[in-house]
C-alpha positions as a printed NumPy array, in Angstrom:
array([[-82.491, -59.748, -30.595],
       [-80.279, -59.822, -27.518],
       [-77.222, -58.979, -29.653],
       [-78.938, -55.854, -31.036],
       [-79.853, -54.649, -27.548],
       [-76.267, -55.25 , -26.311],
       [-74.786, -53.341, -29.235],
       [-77.111, -50.354, -28.649],
       [-76.151, -50.204, -24.966],
       [-72.421, -50.12 , -25.808],
       [-72.896, -47.315, -28.354],
       [-74.949, -45.299, -25.87 ],
       [-72.262, -45.69 , -23.152],
       [-69.507, -44.535, -25.514],
       [-71.48 , -41.415, -26.472],
       [-72.09 , -40.531, -22.824],
       [-68.382, -40.983, -21.95 ],
       [-67.344, -38.769, -24.848],
       [-69.69 , -35.982, -23.769],
       [-68.521, -36.232, -20.141],
       [-64.791, -35.967, -21.126],
       [-65.395, -32.992, -23.365],
       [-67.29 , -31.247, -20.59 ],
       [-64.455, -31.985, -18.09 ],
       [-61.805, -30.566, -20.393],
       [-63.837, -27.423, -20.897],
       [-64.212, -27.059, -17.159],
       [-60.435, -27.646, -16.715],
       [-59.598, -25.072, -19.377],
       [-62.002, -22.611, -17.806],
       [-60.319, -23.234, -14.466],
       [-56.897, -22.457, -15.933],
       [-58.17 , -19.246, -17.499],
       [-59.729, -18.182, -14.221],
       [-56.471, -18.984, -12.393],
       [-54.365, -16.854, -14.792],
       [-56.719, -13.947, -14.547],
       [-56.838, -14.171, -10.753],
       [-52.973, -14.059, -10.263],
       [-51.972, -10.447,  -9.539],
       [-48.951,  -8.818, -11.178],
       [-45.766,  -8.159,  -9.193],
       [-45.61 ,  -4.71 ,  -7.546],
       [-42.53 ,  -2.489,  -8.035],
       [-42.111,  -1.982,  -4.275],
       [-42.007,  -4.077,  -1.136],
       [-41.997,  -3.671,   2.623],
       [-39.783,  -5.108,   5.334],
       [-39.807,  -4.861,   9.087],
       [-36.806,  -3.618,  11.031],
       [-36.218,  -7.13 ,  12.349],
       [-36.224,  -8.599,   8.836],
       [-33.683,  -6.006,   7.725],
       [-31.476,  -6.817,  10.678],
       [-31.714, -10.563,  10.07 ],
       [-30.531, -10.361,   6.454],
       [-28.068,  -7.503,   7.004],
       [-29.764,  -4.803,   4.946],
       [-28.229,  -1.349,   5.41 ],
       [-29.472,   1.993,   4.116],
       [-27.862,   5.392,   3.757],
       [-27.69 ,   8.527,   1.617],
       [-26.192,   8.453,  -1.86 ],
       [-22.794,  10.145,  -1.349],
       [-20.862,  12.217,  -3.845],
       [-17.61 ,  10.553,  -4.909],
       [-14.837,  11.784,  -7.145],
       [-14.949,   8.793,  -9.466],
       [-14.872,  10.683, -12.742],
       [-11.676,  12.082, -14.263],
       [ -9.311,   9.694, -12.526],
       [ -6.308,   7.709, -13.68 ],
       [ -5.79 ,   4.249, -12.287],
       [ -2.2  ,   3.337, -11.457],
       [ -0.405,   0.708,  -9.433],
       [  2.881,   0.676,  -7.595],
       [  4.438,   0.083,  -4.232],
       [  5.569,   1.949,  -1.141],
       [  9.198,   3.042,  -0.951],
       [ 11.531,   5.292,   1.01 ],
       [ 14.063,   7.805,  -0.419],
       [ 17.661,   6.553,  -0.747],
       [ 18.793,   8.829,   2.084],
       [ 16.301,   7.149,   4.428],
       [ 17.539,   3.597,   3.875],
       [ 21.038,   2.458,   4.817],
       [ 22.963,  -0.781,   4.416],
       [ 25.279,  -1.265,   7.383],
       [ 28.563,  -2.468,   5.86 ],
       [ 32.056,  -3.08 ,   7.214],
       [ 35.024,  -1.041,   5.977],
       [ 37.378,  -3.655,   7.36 ],
       [ 36.852,  -7.392,   7.595],
       [ 36.732,  -9.273,  10.851],
       [ 34.968, -11.641,  13.187],
       [ 31.642, -10.426,  14.613],
       [ 31.971, -10.655,  18.379],
       [ 28.649,  -9.132,  19.371],
       [ 25.353,  -7.942,  17.852],
       [ 23.556,  -5.381,  20.024],
       [ 20.192,  -5.038,  18.262],
       [ 17.264,  -7.106,  17.03 ],
       [ 15.25 ,  -6.92 ,  13.82 ],
       [ 12.453,  -4.382,  14.147],
       [ 14.222,  -2.429,  16.887],
       [ 14.28 ,   1.359,  16.744],
       [ 17.803,   2.831,  16.677],
       [ 19.241,   6.329,  16.46 ],
       [ 22.102,   7.703,  14.408],
       [ 25.473,   6.866,  15.96 ],
       [ 24.175,   3.955,  18.042],
       [ 26.429,   0.879,  18.302],
       [ 24.858,  -2.014,  16.401],
       [ 27.623,  -4.619,  16.624],
       [ 31.318,  -5.161,  17.424],
       [ 33.938,  -6.709,  15.121],
       [ 37.306,  -8.171,  16.097],
       [ 40.199,  -7.429,  13.736],
       [ 43.826,  -8.183,  14.627],
       [ 45.095,  -5.856,  11.917],
       [ 43.549,  -3.034,  13.898],
       [ 46.323,  -3.37 ,  16.498],
       [ 48.977,  -2.76 ,  13.826],
       [ 47.152,   0.341,  12.598],
       [ 47.085,   1.67 ,  16.157],
       [ 50.817,   0.938,  16.575],
       [ 51.629,   2.699,  13.318],
       [ 49.506,   5.641,  14.422],
       [ 51.333,   5.96 ,  17.738],
       [ 54.713,   5.676,  15.999],
       [ 53.72 ,   8.294,  13.432],
       [ 52.521,  10.618,  16.169],
       [ 55.743,  10.31 ,  18.175],
       [ 57.836,  10.826,  15.065],
       [ 55.726,  13.842,  14.099],
       [ 56.469,  15.383,  17.501],
       [ 60.225,  15.224,  16.763],
       [ 59.779,  16.446,  13.157],
       [ 57.604,  19.342,  14.294],
       [ 60.238,  20.434,  16.84 ],
       [ 62.979,  20.309,  14.216],
       [ 60.835,  22.302,  11.79 ],
       [ 60.23 ,  24.964,  14.456],
       [ 63.983,  25.209,  15.138],
       [ 64.843,  25.558,  11.459],
       [ 62.079,  28.123,  11.06 ],
       [ 63.494,  30.225,  13.898],
       [ 66.996,  30.025,  12.452],
       [ 65.703,  30.996,   9.023],
       [ 63.897,  33.977,  10.508],
       [ 67.027,  35.054,  12.358],
       [ 69.152,  34.611,   9.209],
       [ 71.374,  32.053,  10.892],
       [ 70.185,  28.938,   9.083],
       [ 70.582,  27.621,   5.584],
       [ 67.756,  27.528,   3.101],
       [ 68.425,  23.888,   2.26 ],
       [ 68.03 ,  22.712,   5.867],
       [ 64.871,  24.731,   6.313],
       [ 63.303,  23.331,   3.13 ],
       [ 64.221,  19.774,   4.112],
       [ 62.699,  20.23 ,   7.583],
       [ 59.522,  21.717,   6.107],
       [ 59.119,  18.859,   3.592],
       [ 59.625,  16.249,   6.317],
       [ 57.167,  18.068,   8.579],
       [ 54.406,  18.13 ,   5.929],
       [ 54.959,  14.487,   4.972],
       [ 54.74 ,  13.273,   8.564],
       [ 51.735,  15.488,   9.178],
       [ 49.926,  13.93 ,   6.204],
       [ 50.833,  10.422,   7.356],
       [ 49.533,  11.141,  10.853],
       [ 46.244,  12.502,   9.487],
       [ 45.859,   9.407,   7.299],
       [ 46.119,   7.133,  10.339],
       [ 43.681,   9.304,  12.263],
       [ 41.229,   9.12 ,   9.366],
       [ 41.496,   5.315,   9.299],
       [ 40.733,   5.099,  12.99 ],
       [ 37.788,   7.496,  12.75 ],
       [ 36.293,   5.506,   9.873],
       [ 36.372,   2.473,  12.145],
       [ 34.681,   4.575,  14.854],
       [ 37.771,   4.535,  17.066],
       [ 38.867,   7.734,  18.796],
       [ 42.512,   8.67 ,  18.042],
       [ 42.658,  10.538,  21.37 ],
       [ 41.744,   7.325,  23.166],
       [ 44.574,   5.482,  21.383],
       [ 46.997,   8.298,  22.227],
       [ 46.23 ,   7.822,  25.9  ],
       [ 47.417,   4.216,  25.638],
       [ 44.082,   2.356,  25.233],
       [ 44.83 ,  -0.208,  22.533],
       [ 41.738,  -2.063,  21.288],
       [ 41.365,  -5.13 ,  19.083],
       [ 37.752,  -4.582,  18.005],
       [ 35.834,  -1.743,  16.454],
       [ 32.141,  -0.854,  16.786],
       [ 29.639,  -0.887,  13.92 ],
       [ 27.692,   2.378,  14.057],
       [ 24.192,   3.094,  12.694],
       [ 24.5  ,   5.688,   9.896],
       [ 20.872,   6.906,  10.286],
       [ 17.975,   6.764,  12.727],
       [ 15.277,   4.241,  11.921],
       [ 14.229,   0.619,  12.292],
       [ 16.591,  -2.336,  11.996],
       [ 15.671,  -4.492,   9.022],
       [ 17.009,  -7.885,   8.014],
       [ 20.166,  -8.952,   9.893],
       [ 22.23 , -11.177,   7.607],
       [ 25.086, -12.127,   9.975],
       [ 25.416, -13.963,  13.282],
       [ 27.806, -13.739,  16.199],
       [ 31.03 , -15.504,  15.231],
       [ 30.618, -14.902,  11.502],
       [ 33.711, -13.723,   9.636],
       [ 32.732, -10.868,   7.356],
       [ 34.719,  -9.595,   4.392],
       [ 35.28 ,  -5.848,   3.905],
       [ 32.346,  -4.115,   2.221],
       [ 29.829,  -6.779,   3.266],
       [ 26.442,  -5.568,   4.544],
       [ 25.371,  -7.242,   7.786],
       [ 22.015,  -5.465,   8.278],
       [ 19.891,  -2.554,   7.077],
       [ 18.298,   0.395,   8.813],
       [ 15.149,   1.99 ,   7.348],
       [ 13.613,   5.318,   8.31 ],
       [  9.898,   5.138,   7.418],
       [  9.198,   8.759,   8.321],
       [  9.595,   9.742,   4.661],
       [  7.803,   6.76 ,   3.12 ],
       [  6.043,   7.539,  -0.154],
       [  4.445,   5.727,  -3.051],
       [  6.055,   5.054,  -6.429],
       [  3.319,   4.674,  -9.042],
       [  3.698,   3.575, -12.665],
       [  1.747,   5.829, -15.045],
       [  1.657,   4.771, -18.687],
       [  2.372,   7.014, -21.628],
       [ -1.272,   7.45 , -22.655],
       [ -2.159,   8.955, -19.253],
       [  1.039,  10.875, -18.58 ],
       [ -0.103,  14.248, -19.988],
       [ -2.989,  14.382, -17.505],
       [ -0.769,  13.925, -14.425],
       [  0.312,  17.158, -12.706],
       [  2.142,  18.095,  -9.531],
       [ -0.094,  18.457,  -6.49 ],
       [ -2.925,  16.242,  -7.727],
       [ -4.767,  14.249,  -5.071],
       [ -4.212,  10.493,  -4.937],
       [ -6.317,   7.842,  -3.191],
       [ -4.333,   4.711,  -2.322],
       [ -5.77 ,   1.299,  -1.624],
       [ -3.436,  -1.194,   0.059],
       [ -3.732,  -4.5  ,  -1.743],
       [ -3.493,  -6.766,   1.31 ],
       [ -5.012,  -4.54 ,   3.991],
       [ -8.752,  -5.187,   3.528],
       [ -9.32 ,  -2.23 ,   1.22 ],
       [ -7.658,   0.236,   3.586],
       [ -7.612,   3.611,   1.796],
       [ -5.152,   6.438,   2.456],
       [ -4.64 ,   9.74 ,   0.684],
       [ -1.724,  11.724,  -0.673],
       [ -0.551,  14.092,  -3.395],
       [  1.777,  13.935,  -6.404],
       [  5.143,  15.504,  -5.52 ],
       [  7.411,  14.224,  -8.284],
       [  7.29 ,  12.954, -11.874],
       [ 10.226,  11.147, -13.481],
       [ 11.397,  12.223, -16.926],
       [ 12.382,   8.809, -18.249],
       [ 10.594,   5.545, -19.009],
       [ 11.014,   2.446, -16.878],
       [ 12.578,  -0.377, -18.909],
       [ 10.34 ,  -1.436, -21.816],
       [  7.003,  -0.87 , -20.091],
       [  6.529,   2.654, -21.462],
       [  5.616,   3.659, -17.947],
       [  6.921,   6.597, -15.912],
       [  7.456,   6.539, -12.157],
       [  5.315,   9.137, -10.381],
       [  6.106,   9.867,  -6.731],
       [  3.255,  10.592,  -4.339],
       [  3.614,  11.892,  -0.811],
       [  1.347,  10.16 ,   1.741],
       [ -0.793,  12.169,   4.164],
       [ -0.437,  11.337,   7.873],
       [  2.064,   8.6  ,   7.092],
       [  3.369,   8.632,  10.676],
       [ -0.011,   7.34 ,  11.856],
       [ -0.123,   4.456,   9.359],
       [  1.523,   1.071,   9.724],
       [  3.189,   1.369,   6.332],
       [  6.147,  -0.736,   5.239],
       [  8.3  ,  -0.281,   2.114],
       [  7.412,  -2.853,  -0.535],
       [  3.664,  -2.9  ,   0.131],
       [  1.7  ,  -2.984,  -3.149],
       [ -0.994,  -0.39 ,  -3.739],
       [ -3.64 ,   0.527,  -6.286],
       [ -4.131,   4.251,  -6.687],
       [ -6.55 ,   6.687,  -8.281],
       [ -5.008,   9.96 ,  -9.398],
       [ -7.65 ,  12.695,  -9.502],
       [ -7.208,  14.735, -12.654],
       [-10.426,  16.725, -12.194],
       [-12.79 ,  17.971,  -9.535],
       [-16.087,  16.593, -10.887],
       [-18.173,  14.829,  -8.254],
       [-20.813,  12.215,  -9.027],
       [-23.36 ,  10.175,  -6.998],
       [-21.95 ,   6.764,  -6.151],
       [-22.875,   3.694,  -4.137],
       [-21.037,   0.55 ,  -3.09 ],
       [-20.855,  -1.866,  -6.014],
       [-23.001,  -4.422,  -4.157],
       [-25.857,  -1.893,  -3.985],
       [-26.443,  -2.244,  -7.743],
       [-28.362,  -5.302,  -8.978],
       [-28.544,  -6.418, -12.585],
       [-31.511,  -8.174, -14.149],
       [-32.859,  -8.535, -17.68 ],
       [-29.965,  -6.521, -19.061],
       [-30.704,  -3.499, -16.853],
       [-29.279,  -2.133, -13.612],
       [-31.249,  -1.122, -10.548],
       [-30.908,   0.207,  -7.044],
       [-33.412,   0.103,  -4.187],
       [-34.44 ,   3.362,  -2.526],
       [-36.497,   3.825,   0.622],
       [-39.875,   5.402,  -0.165],
       [-41.272,   5.605,   3.346],
       [-41.236,   4.457,   6.927],
       [-44.275,   3.66 ,   9.021],
       [-43.594,   2.659,  12.619],
       [-41.54 ,  -0.511,  12.351],
       [-41.956,  -1.085,   8.608],
       [-39.827,   0.232,   5.752],
       [-40.992,   0.565,   2.156],
       [-38.572,   0.187,  -0.785],
       [-38.819,   0.736,  -4.513],
       [-36.587,  -0.5  ,  -7.309],
       [-35.196,   2.298,  -9.503],
       [-33.396,   1.829, -12.786],
       [-29.992,   3.505, -13.028],
       [-27.12 ,   3.933, -15.438],
       [-23.657,   3.21 , -14.039],
       [-20.311,   4.826, -14.66 ],
       [-16.789,   4.522, -13.267],
       [-16.278,   1.752, -10.74 ],
       [-13.267,   2.081,  -8.468],
       [-12.281,   1.344,  -4.863],
       [-15.518,  -0.545,  -4.204],
       [-17.82 ,   2.279,  -5.375],
       [-19.673,   2.723,  -8.638],
       [-21.151,   5.89 , -10.121],
       [-24.953,   5.732, -10.449],
       [-27.246,   7.979, -12.502],
       [-30.968,   7.389, -11.769],
       [-33.161,   7.221, -14.861],
       [-35.923,   9.071, -12.953],
       [-35.746,  12.031, -10.594],
       [-35.299,  11.139,  -6.935],
       [-35.922,  13.264,  -3.821],
       [-32.988,  15.35 ,  -2.658],
       [-32.266,  13.413,   0.549],
       [-33.35 ,   9.996,  -0.613],
       [-31.802,   6.988,   1.111],
       [-30.731,   3.916,  -0.799],
       [-29.923,   0.35 ,   0.148],
       [-26.148,   0.159,   0.455],
       [-25.97 ,  -3.476,   1.531],
       [-28.362,  -6.368,   0.932],
       [-29.843,  -5.216,  -2.386],
       [-29.512,  -8.719,  -3.807],
       [-31.876, -10.048,  -1.143],
       [-34.504,  -7.435,  -2.022],
       [-34.192,  -8.304,  -5.699],
       [-34.598, -12.011,  -4.933],
       [-37.617, -11.373,  -2.745],
       [-39.337,  -9.136,  -5.265],
       [-38.813, -11.574,  -8.12 ],
       [-39.804, -14.607,  -6.023],
       [-43.227, -16.193,  -5.439],
       [-46.078, -14.404,  -3.69 ],
       [-46.042, -16.71 ,  -0.712],
       [-42.261, -16.269,  -0.133],
       [-41.422, -15.445,   3.488]])
């Protein structure tokens, strides 16, 4: 009898436990359903205070018009015309006795850059003085024979011999004078008795001294360059334009340059020359572009640039590339929808993008925006993160 009562109690307990578990699960499920229904959907806009915007570096501004359509991208480097760059070479070899300038120093045309000792120079000066003294005698004899010939008292043979000797000595004297002038030595100074054993090295152009390749005491062979002088006043840009884009490039077109290593520094210019031959095997043509206000820029030949050649005048709305956020395969920008005291309201707007150059990207809103709408130009990623984050995100 006791066994039957014990068995009945166990069965009753199991039934009660089963009913209690089922009821708990239903209540748990109902709780989940209530929780899902109670969670609100994410709004399309959000608000920030001025202090929040300052803390995270959010900046706003109008959507500017940029000429990003109808452009040709090209690369190249800065250069100067051949007449504005000079290698300072020696016509005669010798030992450098003095260098008068430093690299980076401004010099003018005709300024003495260095001095070179050359013992052969003394012989040239001696030969010049001898030729000049001999020419004085030959010239006097030629004048005498000329007078006799005019008076009919001389012979034609003597006159012709005197004239031939006169012309030969005159040519020899001029040759010595030319040698001295090429070495920047004044023949008049030598004629007065000032014999020198060194000659000056003269700057052929005005400009800035470049690399100096010789030192004091160095023996330099004839024709060797010891330094260079560069005049940056005519610096320009040599761009490589490939064959597929060549037909669209015209004289006078505007060019925007971006210096590669100057923190996106942008300068402007215009096309002023187009070569008529290809460069090596690249199928590219050198296009020369004059730089605006180049005297106010710290530009150096050899700097690499990226350039946009404007082949049209179409303007398009554009924003900095960081102002566009991408999510779920679409692209968005944030625009300011209102301002109330110290709070700013923003809304995410879907856009289509176009050309992206020089840090800007063309944007075409998928919906109409007010005429003077302001957009987030910096910090859009933070707004996107905040909008897609949890409700209790700070």
